[in-house]
N, C-alpha and C positions, 0 to 999 in steps of 0.2 A: 808075516806075522800080523794078525788082526790088531789094529790099534784100539786100545781101550781109552775111555775118558774118565776123568774124575768127576764124581757127582758133587763133590764139595772139596775145596782146597782149604787147608788149614795152615797155621804158622807154627813151626816147631823151632825150638832153641836147644842147642847142645852147648853147655857151658861148664865151667868148673876148672879146677887145677889139675885134674887127672887126664891121663892119656885116653884117646879114643873118640874125640869129638869129630874130627875129620873122617875118621874111619867109619863111624856110625852114619855120617852123611853120605859117604860113598857106598856104604852097604845099602842104604835106601835107594840111591841112584841105580845100583845094580838091580835091585828088586823091581823098580819102576820100569827100567829098560826091558826086563824079562816079560813085562806085561804090555810092551809096545808103547809105553808112555815116552814122550820126548822130555829129556832132562838137559838143563843148562846149568853148568857149574862155573861160578866165578870165584877165583881165589884171590883174596886181598892179601897184600904183604908177602906174596910168594912169587918168586921169579925163577927159582932153581929147577933143576932137573929131577923132579920127584917121580917115584915109580907109579903113583896113581895117574899121573898125566899120560905116561906111556900106555898104561893099561886101558884107560878110557878111550884113547884113540882107536883101539881095536873094536870099540862098541859103536862106532859111527854107523848109521845116522841117529841112533837113539840117544846118545850122550854127546854133548858138545862141552868143551872145557876151554876157559880163557883165564889167563893169569894177569893180574895187575899188581905188579910189584917188582922190586929189584932182586937180584940174586944175593943180597946181603941182608943181615939183620937190621931191623929198624931200632934206633936208639929211642927208647920210650921218653926219655927226658929231653931229647934234642933231635926230633925227626927232621930229615932234610926237606927242602922245598919239593924236591923230586918225589919223595915218599908221599907227601901231601897231595901233590898234583896227580900222581897215579891213582891214589885212593879216590880222589874226586872224580876222575875219569871212570873208574870202576863203578862208582855209585850211579853215574849217568847211564852207563851201560846196563846196570842192574835194573834201573827204572824203565828204560826203554824195552828191555827184554821181558820184564813182568807185564808191561802194558800191551805189548804187541800180540800176545796170545799164541805164539808159535810153540811155546813150551808148556808142558803140564806141571813140571816140577822145576823149581829154581832153587839152587843151593848157593848161598853166599858164605863161602868158607872164609873164616877169620874176619868177617865184617865186624864182629863184636870187639875183636882186638883192635881193629882200625879205629873204632870209637874210643876205646880205652886209651889208646896211644895218641888221641887227639888229632888223628889224620882225617877223621870225619866228624861232622857235627851231629850229635844225637838227634836233634830236631829233624834234620834231613833224613835220617834213617827211619825215624818214626813216621815221617810223611810217606816214605816209600812203603812202609807196612800198611798204612791207611789206603794206599792206592792199589793194593793187591786185588786183582779180580777174584771173584768167588770160586773159580774153577782151577786156580793155580795153587799148588802146594809150595810153600816157601819155607826153606830151612836156613837158619842162621847159626853159625858156629863161632866159638871163641871164648876165651877166659873173661871173667869179670862182667857178665851181662848186667847192664843197668836194670833197675827195678822197672823202669818205664817199658823197656823191651819185653821183659818177662811178663808184665801185666797184659800186654797186647797179644802175647803168644797163647796158643791153644794147648801146647805141650812144652814143658821145660824139663830137660834132663840135665842133672848136674853130675859130671864125672868127678869123682873124689879120689885123689891120690892117697893110697894107704901105704904103699911101698913102691919104690921105683929103682930100677937098676942103674939109672943115671947117678943116683946118690950112693946107694949101698955097695955097688960093684964098680962104680966109676966107668961104666960102659957108655960110650957116646952113641949118637944116632947111627943106625946101621941100614945099609941099602936093602931094600925089600921089606923092611920092618917099619922104620921111621922115614926113610927117604925113598 
């Protein structure tokens, strides 16, 4: 497949309390891979066996994925030292990946949640955004995007929950749909 290049990379944010932020980012990754672009996905606060990780492995060498998190939920009011350490390591990996130029698209899945949960310092994430090279597309996902991140973004999409089967039908996460 002929490798295409981006003529201009932008910053996109998918935020909000609705379902679909990670799904939108992975859809973009799929589209980019279909055009021969190299995609790096770094998942913050996720260590479990999610279906998207298995699927993306089938798309090598176009999409690379790395997880930086435990297989347990992070307690927003009392994150562990390990949660904070893993998020910090993820941020270092993200910065190195963005700066090395190997990837055309970099997706930082749930990085906004890592800021919201105080696993990452907002100023360090803003510094990462400032260091983005002009030909790298950068996508950030997660609930509760701070105004400072949204101000730096070129596109902000808010997923708004109107109705969700978690609440009205008491249906939990399902393999192949949420997991």
